[in-house]
C-alpha positions as CSV (number, residue, x, y, z in Angstrom):
1,R,23.2,1.8,15.6
2,A,22.2,4.0,12.3
3,E,17.8,4.4,12.1
4,L,18.2,5.5,8.1
5,A,20.3,3.9,5.6
6,V,20.8,6.3,2.7
7,L,21.3,5.2,-1.4
8,D,22.6,7.8,-3.7
9,V,22.1,6.7,-6.8
10,V,22.9,8.8,-10.2
11,G,22.1,7.8,-13.9
12,P,21.8,9.9,-16.7
13,G,19.1,12.1,-15.9
14,G,20.5,13.4,-12.7
15,S,20.4,12.1,-8.7
16,W,18.2,11.0,-6.2
17,A,18.1,10.0,-3.5
18,A,16.3,6.5,-1.3
19,Q,16.1,6.4,2.4
20,L,15.7,3.5,4.3
21,S,14.4,2.6,8.1
22,T,17.0,0.0,9.1
23,R,14.2,-1.2,12.1
24,T,11.6,-2.1,10.2
25,G,12.7,-2.3,6.2
26,W,10.3,0.6,5.0
27,L,10.6,3.2,2.2
28,V,10.5,6.7,4.4
29,G,12.1,9.0,1.6
30,L,12.5,9.2,-1.8
31,S,13.7,12.5,-3.2
32,G,13.0,13.0,-7.7
33,L,15.4,13.7,-9.6
34,G,15.5,17.1,-8.8
35,G,15.9,16.4,-4.9
36,E,12.9,17.7,-4.2
37,P,11.4,15.3,-1.6
38,L,8.2,13.0,-2.8
39,L,7.0,10.9,0.8
40,A,5.5,12.8,3.7
41,A,5.2,9.3,5.2
42,P,7.0,5.4,4.8
43,L,5.8,3.0,2.0
44,Q,4.3,0.4,4.4
45,L,1.7,-2.4,4.6
46,N,-1.9,-2.0,4.8
47,L,-3.9,-4.8,5.8
48,W,-6.9,-2.4,6.4
49,R,-9.9,-0.9,4.0
50,A,-12.8,0.7,5.6
51,P,-15.8,-2.4,5.9
52,T,-18.4,-2.3,3.3
53,D,-22.0,-3.0,3.9
54,N,-21.3,-6.4,2.0
55,D,-18.8,-7.4,4.8
56,R,-20.6,-5.6,7.8
57,G,-23.6,-8.0,6.9
58,G,-24.3,-11.0,9.3
59,F,-25.2,-11.1,13.1
60,G,-23.1,-9.1,15.8
61,S,-19.2,-10.7,15.6
62,S,-20.0,-13.5,12.9
63,S,-20.0,-10.7,10.2
64,Y,-16.6,-10.7,8.6
65,A,-15.6,-6.8,9.9
66,A,-16.2,-7.9,13.6
67,R,-13.7,-10.8,13.1
68,W,-11.4,-8.7,10.9
69,L,-11.9,-6.0,13.8
70,A,-10.9,-8.9,16.8
71,A,-7.9,-10.6,14.6
72,G,-6.5,-6.6,14.8
73,L,-6.4,-6.3,11.1
74,D,-6.9,-2.0,11.8
75,R,-3.5,-2.0,13.9
76,L,-0.6,-3.7,12.8
77,D,2.3,-3.8,15.2
78,V,5.7,-3.9,13.3
79,E,8.0,-6.2,14.9
80,E,11.7,-5.1,15.1
81,G,12.8,-6.3,11.3
82,S,15.9,-6.2,8.9
83,P,17.8,-3.9,6.6
84,A,15.9,-3.5,3.7
85,G,15.4,-6.2,1.4
86,A,15.5,-8.5,4.2
87,S,12.2,-10.1,6.2
88,S,10.4,-8.3,8.8
89,E,7.8,-9.7,10.5
90,V,4.0,-7.4,11.1
91,G,2.0,-8.6,14.6
92,L,-1.4,-8.5,14.4
93,S,-2.5,-10.1,17.4
94,A,-1.3,-13.1,19.7
95,E,-3.3,-15.3,17.5
96,G,-1.8,-14.4,14.2
97,E,1.3,-12.9,12.2
98,V,2.4,-11.6,8.8
99,G,5.5,-12.1,7.2
100,L,6.7,-9.5,4.5
101,R,9.3,-9.8,2.6
102,V,10.3,-6.1,0.2
103,T,13.0,-5.9,-2.2
104,Y,13.5,-2.7,-4.4
105,T,15.8,-2.4,-7.2
106,F,16.5,1.4,-7.7
107,H,17.5,2.1,-11.2
108,G,20.0,4.9,-12.4
109,C,16.7,6.6,-15.1
110,G,14.4,7.0,-11.8
111,L,12.4,4.1,-12.1
112,L,12.3,2.2,-8.5
113,A,11.2,-1.0,-8.5
114,M,9.4,-2.8,-5.6
115,K,8.5,-6.8,-4.8
116,W,6.3,-7.1,-2.1
117,E,6.1,-10.6,-1.1
118,V,3.0,-11.2,2.1
119,D,3.2,-14.5,3.6
120,A,-0.3,-14.5,5.5
121,H,-0.9,-18.3,6.3
122,N,-0.7,-17.5,9.4
123,A,-2.4,-14.2,9.6
124,L,-5.8,-14.9,10.6
125,P,-7.4,-18.1,13.1
126,A,-9.3,-20.4,11.7
127,P,-13.1,-18.7,12.0
128,L,-11.5,-16.2,9.8
129,A,-11.1,-18.3,6.6
130,P,-11.6,-17.3,3.8
131,G,-8.8,-14.0,4.6
132,L,-7.1,-11.0,4.7
133,M,-9.8,-7.6,3.7
134,S,-7.2,-6.4,1.3
135,V,-3.6,-6.2,1.0
136,G,-1.7,-2.8,-0.1
137,V,0.8,-0.6,0.3
138,T,-0.1,3.0,2.4
139,T,2.1,6.4,2.6
140,S,1.6,9.7,1.9
141,L,2.9,12.1,-0.6
142,A,4.8,15.7,-0.1
143,A,2.6,18.8,-0.6
144,G,2.4,20.2,-3.8
145,L,2.0,16.3,-5.8
146,D,-1.4,17.1,-6.7
147,Q,-1.9,15.2,-9.7
148,V,-1.8,11.7,-10.7
149,T,-1.0,10.6,-14.7
150,W,-1.9,6.4,-15.0
151,Y,-2.2,4.0,-18.3
152,G,-5.3,2.1,-18.0
153,R,-8.9,2.4,-18.2
154,G,-10.7,6.1,-17.4
155,P,-11.7,9.0,-16.3
156,H,-13.3,7.5,-13.7
157,E,-12.7,5.0,-11.6
158,S,-13.7,1.2,-13.7
159,Y,-15.5,-1.2,-11.4
160,W,-17.4,-4.5,-12.6
161,D,-20.4,-2.5,-12.9
162,R,-18.9,0.3,-14.0
163,R,-15.9,-1.0,-16.9
164,S,-17.3,-1.3,-20.0
165,S,-18.1,2.8,-20.1
166,A,-14.4,3.0,-19.3
167,S,-11.4,3.5,-22.3
168,V,-8.1,2.7,-22.0
169,G,-5.7,5.4,-23.0
170,L,-3.0,7.6,-20.9
171,F,-5.0,9.7,-18.8
172,S,-4.2,12.1,-16.2
173,S,-6.3,13.9,-13.2
174,P,-5.7,15.8,-9.8
175,V,-6.1,13.4,-6.7
176,D,-8.9,14.8,-5.4
177,D,-10.5,13.2,-7.8
178,M,-9.4,10.0,-8.3
179,H,-11.9,9.3,-5.3
180,T,-15.5,8.3,-5.8
181,P,-17.9,9.4,-2.7
182,Y,-20.3,7.1,-1.9
183,V,-22.8,7.5,0.8
184,F,-20.8,4.1,2.7
185,P,-17.6,3.2,1.8
186,Q,-17.5,0.0,-1.5
187,A,-14.9,-1.5,-3.3
188,Q,-13.7,0.8,-5.3
189,Q,-11.7,-0.6,-8.9
190,P,-8.5,1.4,-9.8
191,R,-7.9,1.9,-13.2
192,P,-6.5,-1.3,-14.5
193,P,-5.9,-1.7,-18.5
């Protein structure tokens, strides 16, 4: 059976292509309006981030970080899924699983809208309440994509302790400048409006 489903989208601005894995449903390739590849790795569910000082608090195996590691949040195993837009399961450990449904909507103007529905009610054993440490999407971009533009707070990250110092507007920055180099991992707020 074919491993990839290729979608060619033609719109007023030109054409672009997307490749979806028929095994997992992940978006594994995306070419822009000029035909250049945009992704270097698939878009995929991520339930892990570096533990913060607060996550590591507690004694030994009682800390959130230790319990998340024991549950396998740092090593997801994607089980056989169905075609893109359908349901698939992401296995965590013998004790948990996460249901996932991703819906991709491709527009002729070049816009790709994604809806990620995550069902985590069976993700963790009871002692891990209140829940997951992080739910997000990861990928790697093709070389040469080194600028980011956003509408929101900026130009610096705007976690609650810095929020009032970040104004709302349209900002642009090199990707390398989007990281705040804390000595130890800390929660970072993206740049919301």
